[in-house]
Backbone as CSV, one residue per row, in Angstrom:
resi,resn,N_x,N_y,N_z,CA_x,CA_y,CA_z,C_x,C_y,C_z
1,UNK,-32.917,68.054,-19.697,-32.173,68.364,-18.460,-31.150,69.282,-18.677
2,UNK,-30.970,70.185,-17.703,-29.730,71.040,-17.558,-28.898,70.611,-16.588
3,UNK,-27.573,71.075,-16.720,-26.568,70.839,-15.707,-26.228,71.926,-14.755
4,UNK,-26.111,71.745,-13.472,-25.755,72.726,-12.474,-24.492,72.169,-11.675
5,UNK,-23.748,73.161,-11.284,-22.739,72.967,-10.217,-23.018,73.532,-8.882
6,UNK,-23.009,72.702,-8.073,-23.269,73.005,-6.626,-21.642,73.255,-5.976
7,UNK,-21.546,74.393,-5.480,-20.194,74.667,-4.871,-20.443,74.634,-3.324
8,UNK,-19.772,73.722,-2.428,-19.763,73.657,-1.160,-18.773,74.495,-0.417
9,UNK,-19.262,75.426,0.429,-18.359,76.407,1.028,-18.425,76.026,2.653
10,UNK,-17.122,76.276,3.143,-17.013,76.098,4.774,-16.365,74.780,5.056
11,UNK,-15.470,74.765,5.927,-14.808,73.695,6.497,-14.812,73.742,8.011
12,UNK,-15.067,72.601,8.768,-14.952,72.390,9.993,-14.521,70.901,10.181
13,UNK,-14.118,70.500,11.319,-13.820,69.114,11.355,-15.179,68.278,11.506
14,UNK,-15.478,67.502,10.682,-16.824,66.756,10.687,-16.989,65.952,11.924
15,UNK,-18.134,65.994,12.541,-18.614,65.054,13.393,-19.226,63.703,12.895
16,UNK,-19.387,62.701,13.654,-20.137,61.558,13.014,-21.484,61.834,12.461
17,UNK,-22.081,62.772,13.216,-23.597,63.042,12.869,-23.492,63.867,11.353
18,UNK,-22.685,64.764,11.292,-22.508,65.632,10.071,-22.077,64.434,8.958
19,UNK,-21.414,63.585,9.357,-20.987,62.593,8.116,-22.026,61.714,7.807
20,UNK,-22.787,61.196,8.944,-24.063,60.611,8.420,-25.164,61.320,7.684
21,UNK,-25.262,62.628,8.122,-26.141,63.557,7.305,-25.721,63.821,5.860
22,UNK,-24.378,63.959,5.635,-23.924,64.086,4.242,-24.195,62.760,3.467
23,UNK,-23.901,61.676,4.063,-24.072,60.487,3.363,-25.578,60.276,2.923
24,UNK,-26.479,60.577,3.810,-27.965,60.609,3.328,-28.255,61.592,2.279
25,UNK,-27.606,62.810,2.480,-27.814,63.704,1.369,-27.323,63.310,0.185
26,UNK,-26.271,62.945,0.058,-25.628,62.367,-1.255,-26.676,61.256,-1.886
27,UNK,-26.815,60.199,-1.051,-27.653,59.118,-1.302,-29.031,59.569,-1.925
28,UNK,-29.587,60.507,-1.414,-30.962,61.115,-1.785,-30.944,61.708,-3.177
29,UNK,-29.637,62.210,-3.438,-29.445,63.050,-4.760,-28.699,62.119,-5.822
30,UNK,-28.501,60.863,-5.544,-27.577,59.984,-6.245,-28.136,59.881,-7.878
31,UNK,-29.415,59.717,-8.051,-29.893,59.577,-9.445,-29.733,60.900,-10.494
32,UNK,-29.357,62.133,-9.524,-29.220,63.286,-10.410,-27.681,63.643,-10.491
33,UNK,-26.910,62.820,-9.704,-25.393,63.380,-9.717,-24.637,62.905,-10.937
34,UNK,-24.005,63.852,-11.758,-23.250,63.553,-12.646,-21.743,63.398,-12.205
35,UNK,-21.261,64.187,-11.455,-19.872,64.239,-10.999,-19.866,64.800,-9.511
36,UNK,-18.852,64.582,-8.868,-18.665,65.215,-7.525,-17.243,65.111,-6.952
37,UNK,-16.865,65.884,-5.963,-15.271,65.875,-5.638,-15.134,66.723,-4.425
38,UNK,-14.198,66.622,-3.892,-13.796,67.344,-2.592,-12.495,68.219,-2.868
39,UNK,-12.184,69.266,-2.176,-10.952,69.985,-2.226,-10.328,70.115,-1.028
40,UNK,-9.125,70.201,-1.023,-8.117,70.440,0.168,-7.619,71.918,0.105
41,UNK,-6.572,72.291,0.555,-6.113,73.612,0.554,-5.839,73.957,-0.777
42,UNK,-5.819,75.180,-1.139,-5.757,75.652,-2.527,-4.614,76.982,-2.564
43,UNK,-4.306,77.581,-3.700,-3.804,78.653,-4.105,-4.742,79.655,-4.961
44,UNK,-4.494,80.891,-4.709,-5.186,81.924,-5.598,-4.075,82.751,-6.282
45,UNK,-4.054,82.714,-7.707,-3.037,83.322,-8.353,-3.785,84.650,-9.088
46,UNK,-3.205,85.766,-8.800,-3.858,86.946,-9.344,-2.650,88.083,-9.859
47,UNK,-3.172,89.086,-10.228,-2.022,90.073,-10.729,-1.250,90.475,-9.484
48,UNK,-1.889,90.421,-8.294,-1.165,90.877,-6.966,-0.167,89.804,-6.528
49,UNK,-0.350,88.591,-7.174,0.609,87.436,-6.728,-0.186,86.167,-6.214
50,UNK,0.424,85.479,-5.481,-0.093,84.174,-5.083,-0.322,84.218,-3.747
51,UNK,-1.496,83.596,-3.099,-1.641,83.488,-1.818,-2.363,82.186,-1.401
52,UNK,-1.895,81.672,-0.423,-2.348,80.325,0.216,-3.963,80.375,0.545
53,UNK,-4.640,79.246,0.303,-6.101,79.342,0.632,-6.180,77.973,1.544
54,UNK,-5.983,78.222,2.976,-6.007,77.212,3.940,-7.770,76.837,4.031
55,UNK,-8.090,75.613,4.397,-9.256,75.251,4.813,-9.919,76.080,5.920
56,UNK,-10.958,76.577,5.812,-11.679,77.321,6.835,-13.083,77.469,6.372
57,UNK,-13.832,78.549,7.184,-15.193,78.876,6.876,-15.583,79.518,5.380
58,UNK,-14.407,80.047,4.758,-14.704,80.640,3.585,-14.212,79.855,2.361
59,UNK,-13.709,78.675,2.617,-13.055,77.891,1.699,-14.148,77.140,0.854
60,UNK,-13.941,76.767,-0.526,-14.708,75.922,-1.330,-14.170,74.615,-1.153
61,UNK,-14.897,73.650,-0.533,-14.693,72.486,-0.093,-14.969,71.255,-0.852
62,UNK,-15.962,71.463,-1.897,-16.332,70.499,-2.694,-17.086,71.035,-3.706
63,UNK,-17.613,70.054,-4.812,-18.419,70.501,-5.793,-19.298,69.280,-6.179
64,UNK,-20.646,69.441,-6.787,-21.115,68.399,-7.258,-21.989,68.961,-8.519
65,UNK,-21.752,68.190,-9.612,-22.637,68.513,-10.764,-23.701,67.621,-10.775
66,UNK,-25.007,68.269,-11.233,-26.172,67.503,-11.026,-26.965,67.828,-12.333
67,UNK,-27.870,66.893,-12.662,-28.901,67.050,-13.701,-30.259,67.558,-13.084
68,UNK,-30.729,68.650,-13.605,-31.929,69.293,-12.993,-32.793,69.849,-14.125
69,UNK,-34.104,69.830,-13.998,-35.075,70.293,-14.990,-34.876,71.933,-15.035
70,UNK,-34.504,72.425,-13.768,-34.467,73.944,-13.699,-33.744,74.420,-12.571
71,UNK,-33.322,75.655,-12.594,-32.490,76.243,-11.558,-33.380,75.955,-10.047
72,UNK,-34.639,76.172,-10.035,-35.342,75.974,-8.957,-35.271,74.352,-8.391
73,UNK,-35.314,73.477,-9.257,-35.080,72.076,-8.935,-33.733,71.785,-8.436
74,UNK,-32.718,72.408,-9.009,-31.285,72.385,-8.450,-31.303,73.016,-7.060
75,UNK,-31.916,74.165,-6.868,-31.915,74.752,-5.453,-32.601,73.794,-4.335
76,UNK,-33.700,73.178,-4.809,-34.380,72.153,-3.913,-33.455,71.161,-3.533
77,UNK,-32.616,70.623,-4.452,-31.526,69.453,-4.053,-30.641,70.287,-2.978
78,UNK,-30.289,71.293,-3.160,-29.115,71.972,-2.458,-29.767,72.294,-0.968
79,UNK,-30.977,72.633,-0.980,-31.551,72.811,0.233,-31.609,71.899,1.416
80,UNK,-31.536,70.621,0.943,-31.532,69.427,1.959,-30.068,69.168,2.444
81,UNK,-29.021,70.045,2.004,-27.723,69.661,2.273,-27.370,70.136,3.816
82,UNK,-26.572,69.337,4.624,-26.288,69.755,5.797,-24.932,70.581,5.724
83,UNK,-25.109,71.726,4.946,-23.866,72.489,4.803,-23.311,73.066,5.996
84,UNK,-22.046,73.456,5.800,-21.232,74.107,7.001,-21.268,75.578,6.757
85,UNK,-21.116,76.217,5.637,-21.389,77.646,5.613,-22.514,77.935,4.526
86,UNK,-22.174,77.570,3.276,-23.168,77.678,2.207,-23.169,76.831,0.924
87,UNK,-23.809,76.781,-0.099,-23.796,76.234,-1.051,-24.158,77.328,-2.285
88,UNK,-23.420,77.378,-3.220,-23.716,78.249,-4.451,-23.914,77.230,-5.581
89,UNK,-24.970,77.758,-6.282,-25.450,77.063,-7.564,-25.076,77.856,-8.797
90,UNK,-24.482,77.203,-9.767,-24.120,77.757,-11.035,-24.751,76.805,-12.074
91,UNK,-25.555,77.495,-13.169,-25.966,76.742,-14.351,-24.890,76.466,-15.266
92,UNK,-24.596,75.334,-15.822,-23.361,74.961,-16.627,-23.813,75.334,-18.079
93,UNK,-23.125,76.188,-18.856,-23.375,76.512,-20.233,-22.598,75.662,-21.034
94,UNK,-23.153,75.059,-22.172,-22.376,74.291,-23.044,-21.589,75.092,-24.021
95,UNK,-20.390,74.628,-24.473,-19.636,75.364,-25.272,-20.182,75.340,-26.833
């Protein structure tokens, strides 16, 4: 098994229907979940300085690390998500 990180993008105030859909999605992927969490506001630090990152449609709002046999299998897990904007998948490389 390989590990993949699913980054969840986009924020809007959740409705009860969205919360129910998210709960069902998390439950359906529970056997493959290694770790998960959510994010609030953040900051970006670069050579140009620091800028605030408020929650909005372009925000990274959460992550989920999953075990999957392949990139395609990780994508199948992500496709069932009731996402706000999008999900990005990255394969985790071991050090």
